[in-house]
PLY file of the C-alpha trace (Angstrom):
ply
format ascii 1.0
element vertex 112
property float x
property float y
property float z
element edge 111
property int vertex1
property int vertex2
end_header
99.19 90.66 116.32
101.63 92.65 114.29
101.31 94.75 111.17
99.16 94.05 108.12
100.20 95.68 104.85
98.78 95.72 101.32
98.88 92.54 99.25
98.37 90.42 102.38
101.89 91.11 103.60
102.00 90.51 107.34
104.53 90.87 110.11
103.11 88.52 112.73
105.52 87.91 115.59
104.81 86.13 118.86
102.76 88.10 121.38
105.71 89.08 123.59
107.62 90.47 120.58
104.58 92.40 119.36
103.94 93.85 122.82
107.58 94.92 123.21
107.55 96.49 119.75
104.40 98.52 120.42
105.70 99.70 123.79
109.10 100.61 122.33
107.78 102.57 119.37
105.28 104.33 121.60
108.12 105.49 123.84
110.23 106.53 120.86
107.38 108.55 119.39
106.65 110.26 122.69
110.31 111.24 122.99
110.58 112.47 119.41
110.43 116.06 118.20
108.49 114.94 115.12
104.70 114.90 115.03
103.47 111.31 115.09
100.06 112.07 116.59
98.00 109.78 114.33
100.43 106.87 114.64
100.54 107.37 118.41
96.74 107.20 118.59
96.74 103.97 116.57
99.42 102.47 118.80
97.61 103.53 121.97
94.41 101.94 120.66
96.21 98.69 119.79
97.69 98.56 123.27
94.47 99.56 125.05
92.37 96.94 123.26
95.13 94.30 123.43
95.06 93.77 119.67
98.74 94.66 119.24
97.97 95.15 115.54
98.27 97.96 113.02
96.28 97.59 109.79
98.07 99.41 106.97
96.20 97.88 104.04
94.34 101.12 103.30
97.02 103.58 104.37
98.85 105.93 102.04
102.48 105.61 101.04
103.35 108.57 103.26
101.81 106.83 106.28
103.76 103.65 105.54
106.95 105.68 105.25
106.26 107.28 108.64
105.93 103.82 110.16
109.14 102.78 108.41
110.96 105.79 109.86
109.85 104.85 113.38
111.01 101.26 112.84
114.36 102.65 111.67
114.59 104.78 114.82
113.97 101.66 116.93
116.71 99.81 115.05
119.13 102.70 115.64
118.27 102.92 119.34
117.90 99.19 120.01
121.33 98.52 121.50
121.00 101.60 123.69
117.55 100.60 124.93
118.55 97.02 125.69
122.26 97.57 126.44
122.27 95.43 129.59
120.26 92.59 128.02
121.81 92.20 124.55
123.09 88.69 125.26
119.67 87.35 126.24
118.17 85.05 123.62
114.76 86.76 123.68
116.40 90.15 122.99
118.34 88.66 120.06
115.10 87.18 118.71
113.32 90.51 119.18
116.07 92.42 117.36
115.98 89.96 114.45
112.20 90.32 114.31
112.49 94.12 114.10
115.08 93.80 111.32
112.68 91.43 109.56
109.86 93.96 109.95
112.05 96.61 108.32
112.64 94.31 105.33
108.95 93.47 105.10
107.94 97.14 105.03
110.65 97.95 102.47
109.34 95.16 100.23
105.72 96.25 100.72
106.33 99.88 99.75
106.07 98.99 96.05
102.37 98.17 96.54
101.47 101.69 97.72
0 1
1 2
2 3
3 4
4 5
5 6
6 7
7 8
8 9
9 10
10 11
11 12
12 13
13 14
14 15
15 16
16 17
17 18
18 19
19 20
20 21
21 22
22 23
23 24
24 25
25 26
26 27
27 28
28 29
29 30
30 31
31 32
32 33
33 34
34 35
35 36
36 37
37 38
38 39
39 40
40 41
41 42
42 43
43 44
44 45
45 46
46 47
47 48
48 49
49 50
50 51
51 52
52 53
53 54
54 55
55 56
56 57
57 58
58 59
59 60
60 61
61 62
62 63
63 64
64 65
65 66
66 67
67 68
68 69
69 70
70 71
71 72
72 73
73 74
74 75
75 76
76 77
77 78
78 79
79 80
80 81
81 82
82 83
83 84
84 85
85 86
86 87
87 88
88 89
89 90
90 91
91 92
92 93
93 94
94 95
95 96
96 97
97 98
98 99
99 100
100 101
101 102
102 103
103 104
104 105
105 106
106 107
107 108
108 109
109 110
110 111
């Protein structure tokens, strides 16, 4: 569960965090004016098959940067999405996990 990047770099959160992340980015993509069709298909497949995983080991730099941009959108919208639950421990853990994912992707970009 999570995201696998080149050089065996992995974001592997607990199942509940992974599920929330996939649902959130799916909703963000669907509400966006940008075209994220391929990423949306990959997310839908990960949700449908309960893998909750995206494999980016063989993706291009541009595809990784698209994923990064969606993660950045989630970070920007996080407090708005969870405004009435921000004090809950699980939401704090989730937010920290998303921030960690952002750092992981930023570090992994050099391998693409």
